[in-house]
C-alpha positions in Angstrom: 89.5 120.0 108.3 87.6 120.1 104.6 85.8 117.3 102.6 82.3 116.8 105.0 79.6 114.6 103.1 76.7 114.7 104.9 74.1 111.5 105.4 72.1 110.5 108.2 74.1 110.9 111.5 77.7 110.7 110.1 80.0 112.7 108.8 81.9 111.7 105.1 85.3 113.3 105.3 86.9 113.0 101.7 90.7 111.8 102.1 93.7 110.2 99.8 96.1 107.7 100.7 99.5 106.9 99.1 101.0 103.2 99.0 104.6 103.7 99.0 106.4 100.9 97.2 110.6 101.2 97.2 112.5 98.9 95.4 114.4 96.6 97.7 117.1 94.7 95.9 119.7 97.6 96.0 118.2 99.6 99.1 120.4 103.0 98.8 122.9 103.8 102.1 120.2 106.4 103.6 117.8 103.3 103.8 117.0 101.1 106.9 120.3 97.9 107.0 117.5 95.4 106.2 118.4 92.5 104.1 117.3 92.2 100.3 113.7 90.6 99.8 113.0 87.7 97.7 110.1 90.2 97.0 111.9 93.0 96.0 110.0 96.0 97.6 108.9 97.1 100.8 105.8 99.4 101.5 106.2 102.8 103.7 103.9 102.1 107.1 103.2 104.5 109.5 102.4 103.6 113.6 99.8 106.5 114.3 99.9 107.8 118.2 97.9 106.1 120.4 96.4 110.3 121.3 95.1 110.3 118.0 91.2 109.9 117.8 90.9 107.6 114.6 92.9 104.5 114.4 95.3 105.3 117.1 98.4 102.9 117.6 98.0 101.4 113.9 100.2 101.4 110.9 98.6 103.1 107.9 99.5 104.4 104.6 100.5 108.0 104.8 97.5 110.1 104.1 95.3 112.3 105.5 92.1 114.5 104.3 91.4 116.3 101.1 91.7 120.2 102.0 90.2 123.5 99.7 94.1 123.9 99.2 94.5 121.1 97.4 91.9 122.5 95.5 93.5 126.1 94.8 93.1 128.3 91.4 96.8 128.9 92.5 98.1 125.4 91.4 97.3 125.9 87.7 100.0 128.9 87.5 103.0 126.6 89.2 102.1 123.7 86.5 101.9 126.6 83.8 102.9 125.9 80.7 103.6 122.5 80.5 100.9 120.8 81.7 97.0 122.5 82.8 93.3 121.2 82.3 91.6 119.6 81.3 93.8 116.5 82.7 97.2 117.5 83.1 99.4 115.3 81.4 97.9 112.2 83.9 96.4 110.8 80.3 92.4 109.9 79.0 90.4 109.8 82.2 89.3 106.5 83.8 86.0 105.5 83.2 83.6 105.9 85.9 81.7 102.6 87.0 78.3 102.9 88.6 78.6 101.8 92.3 76.9 101.7 95.6 76.5 104.1 97.8 75.7 107.4 96.6 77.2 109.7 99.2 75.0 112.6 99.6 76.9 116.5 98.0 78.4 118.5 100.1 76.7 120.8 102.2 76.8 124.6 102.1 79.8 124.7 105.1 82.4 122.4 102.9 85.8 123.9 102.1 85.8 121.9 98.8 82.7 123.2 96.1 81.7 122.5 93.5 83.2 124.9 91.4 86.5 123.9 92.3 89.6 125.1 90.3 91.9 121.4 89.9 89.5 118.1 88.9 89.1 115.3 91.6 92.2 113.4 90.2 95.0 116.2 90.7 93.6 117.5 93.8 93.6 114.1 95.7 97.2 113.3 94.2 98.0 116.9 95.7 96.3 115.8 99.2 97.9 112.6 99.3 101.4 114.0 98.4 100.6 116.9 101.2 99.6 114.7 103.7 103.4 112.7 103.0 105.7 115.0 103.2 103.4 116.2 106.8 103.6 112.9 108.5 107.1 111.5 106.6 108.7 114.5 105.5 108.9 113.0 102.2 108.7 115.1 99.3 107.5 113.7 96.4 107.9 116.8 93.6 109.7 116.8 90.4 110.8 120.6 88.4 108.5 122.8 87.2 110.9 123.0 84.0 109.8 119.1 83.4 108.1 118.4 80.3 105.9 115.1 80.9 106.1 112.9 83.2 108.4 109.6 82.7 106.9 106.2 82.9 109.3 104.5 85.1 109.8 104.1 88.8 110.2 107.8 90.9 112.4 109.4 93.5 111.8 111.3 96.3 113.8 115.4 96.5 116.0 115.3 99.7 114.6 116.9 102.5 114.9 120.8 101.9 116.6 123.1 104.6 114.5 123.9 107.6 112.0 121.3 106.9 111.0 121.3 110.4 110.1 125.1 109.2 108.0 124.4 106.8 106.5 121.1 107.5 105.0 123.2 111.0 104.0 125.7 108.6 101.5 123.7 106.2 100.4 122.0 109.3 99.2 125.0 110.4 97.7 126.1 106.9 98.2 123.7 104.1 98.0 126.5 101.8 101.7 126.3 102.3 102.4 123.2 100.6 102.1 125.7 97.7 104.6 128.1 98.8 107.0 125.3 99.8 106.6 123.8 95.9 108.0 127.6 95.0 110.3 127.8 97.3 111.7 124.8 95.7 110.8 125.9 91.7 108.8 122.2 91.6 105.3 120.9 91.1 103.7 117.6 92.9 104.8 114.3 91.0 101.2 113.9 90.5 101.9 111.5 87.7 103.7 109.1 89.7 100.5 108.1 91.4 98.7 105.4 90.3 95.1 104.8 91.2 94.6 102.2 93.0 91.2 101.4 95.3 88.9 103.4 97.0 87.1 102.7 100.2 84.7 104.1 102.3 84.5 103.6 106.3 81.6 100.8 107.4 79.3 101.6 109.6 79.5 100.9 113.5 78.3 103.0 115.8 76.3 106.2 114.9 78.0 109.2 114.8 81.5 107.6 114.1 84.0 109.4 112.1 83.7 107.9 108.5 86.3 108.5 105.1 85.4 108.6 101.4 89.8 107.3 100.7 91.0 107.2 97.3 94.1 105.1 97.3 97.3 106.1 94.9 100.4 103.9 94.7 104.0 105.2 94.3 106.6 103.3 93.0 110.2 104.2 93.8 113.4 103.0 93.0 114.8 103.4 95.9 113.4 104.4 99.5 113.6 107.9 100.7 114.3 109.0 104.1 112.1 109.3 106.1 111.5 112.5 109.0 108.6 111.7 111.2 106.3 114.4 112.8 106.7 112.9 116.3 103.4 114.1 116.8 100.5 112.3 114.7 102.8 109.8 113.7 105.1 108.1 116.1 106.9 105.4 114.4 107.4 104.0 111.0 108.9 100.6 109.1 109.7 99.3 105.8 108.1 96.1 105.4 107.1 93.5 102.4 103.4 92.6 101.7 104.1 89.2 103.4 107.0 89.9 106.3 103.7 93.5 107.1 101.2 90.3 107.4 103.6 88.5 110.0 104.3 91.6 112.2 99.9 92.1 112.5 99.5 88.0 113.3 102.6 88.5 115.6 101.1 91.5 117.2 103.9 93.7 116.5 101.8 95.9 114.8 97.7 96.7 114.1 95.8 97.1 110.5 92.7 97.9 110.0 90.7 95.8 107.3 91.3 97.8 104.5 95.1 98.2 104.9 95.1 94.6 105.3 93.1 94.1 102.0 95.5 95.9 100.2 98.7 94.7 101.5 96.7 90.9 100.6 97.0 92.2 97.7 100.3 93.3 96.7 101.7 90.2 97.5 100.2 89.1 93.9 103.3 91.4 92.5 106.8 89.5 93.4 108.8 93.0 92.0 108.4 96.5 92.5 108.7 96.0 88.3 105.5 93.7 87.9 103.8 96.6 90.4 104.6 99.1 88.1 103.6 97.6 84.9 100.7 96.8 86.3 99.6 100.6 87.4 100.4 101.7 83.6 98.7 99.1 82.3 95.7 99.5 84.2 95.6 103.1 84.0 92.4 103.5 82.1 90.3 100.9 83.8 89.5 103.1 86.8 89.2 102.0 90.1 85.9 100.2 92.3 85.1 102.2 94.9 83.6 99.8 98.3 81.7 100.1 101.4 81.7 97.2 103.5 78.6 96.4 104.8 78.7 95.1 108.7 77.7 91.7 108.9 77.7 91.2 113.3 77.3 87.0 113.9 76.7 85.5 116.7 80.5 85.6 118.0 82.3 87.6 115.4 82.1 90.5 112.5 82.7 89.7 109.0 83.0 92.3 106.4 81.1 92.1 102.8 82.1 93.5 99.7 80.4 93.7 96.5 80.0 90.7 94.3 79.4 89.0 98.1 76.2 87.0 97.9 75.5 88.6 101.0 76.0 92.0 100.0 73.0 94.4 100.0 73.1 97.4 97.9 70.6 99.2 100.0 71.1 103.0 101.1 70.5 102.2 104.8 73.8 100.2 105.2 75.2 103.8 105.5 73.7 103.9 108.7 73.1 100.4 110.3 74.6 96.8 110.0 73.5 93.5 109.3 73.0 91.0 111.7 72.9 86.8 112.1 71.8 85.1 115.3 74.6 82.9 113.3 78.4 81.6 114.4 80.7 83.1 111.8 81.6 80.0 111.0 78.4 78.1 110.2 77.3 81.6 108.0 81.1 80.6 106.0 80.1 76.9 105.7 76.8 78.0 104.0 78.5 80.4 101.2 79.4 80.2 98.0 80.1 83.6 96.5 82.9 85.1 98.4 84.0 88.3 99.0 84.4 88.6 103.0 87.3 90.3 105.6 86.3 88.0 108.7 87.3 89.5 111.7 88.0 86.7 114.1 89.3 89.2 116.7 91.4 92.4 117.2 94.5 90.7 114.9 93.0 88.0 113.2 91.4 88.7 109.8 90.4 85.7 107.1 90.3 87.0 103.3 87.9 85.4 101.0 87.2 85.4 97.8 85.8 83.3 95.3 84.6 86.5 93.2 86.1 87.9 89.7 86.5 91.1 89.4 84.4 93.3 86.4 87.7 96.0 86.0 90.6 93.0 85.6 91.6 94.4 89.4 93.4 92.0 90.9 92.2 90.3 94.3 93.7 89.3 97.2 93.8 85.7 97.3 92.5 84.1 99.6 93.6 84.0 102.9 92.9 82.2 106.3 94.2 82.0 109.6 95.5 79.3 111.1 92.6 77.5 113.3 95.3 77.2 116.2 95.7 81.3 116.5 91.5 81.1 116.8 
């Protein structure tokens, strides 16, 4: 795969993740036979195969690594004549927030280089849409004739004839995703994807796999049918944020800390329309790009996030962790300005947030696990 960034002994790869949120007040007949929710929407979670080298067995949002094909100039003719450079109808470019850390530029062996035809805003969205098709068989496309984006929750296309054949082609060669769009006379619905967040994998061990991942949210007015690839992804479920938290605590599923954090953020929204409105209203704010710093305590670990009083903007933590001989509980009692995820065990996380967002971002509310679980 492509998109490597080099730093020390870690290989950084650029990636995109898509949070699919579907209205569940009136689920379609094609959806699972689950009851309506008070929250009004569910999220698509995919379970990765235990054979995968990264996050085996975890429940994740669809997504994957950026490929050179996602930046290809061939997309220009497909988007024409209604959409084109510099912004392809995405609106004004959001502000760039100065964030730590600054990763080194891609090396000469990278397939995604500075002269790419499509801007990152477009290429990362194409990547997220392509990966969602590869993993879940969900096609987030719209007809080429569509002159403009519609500012309301969208819908996925029905699965194309020969789904398995097309998916196999795209898995072998990501360039085939453009050919699938040509075959369907469609374009990726990049306008349905809203900037949400960006995460960098924290340091845990030298030589570990590290990702710089852009998260997008896509609101759909009904849940699409999912066709698993049964290789990288072996199961799926539609869960409300509250249900996903409950399933994690009861050990029915496992979530990596960034996914758990984002699911807790999504609990701030009572309905799909609230979530969609927030995405539209904050489209000009841009996103914060975070690299958690791992603080190893005497009996566990804490993931420190920007704004926390212990967070250090020091490039050494690209390839190192903080260590403290005190126990986690003692460190927590001393803290005042907090933005951190406490990892008590594989299935127990707490989130502590006492800082304010600089950019009108919604943070999760402080979330403490029941002491009986500890």
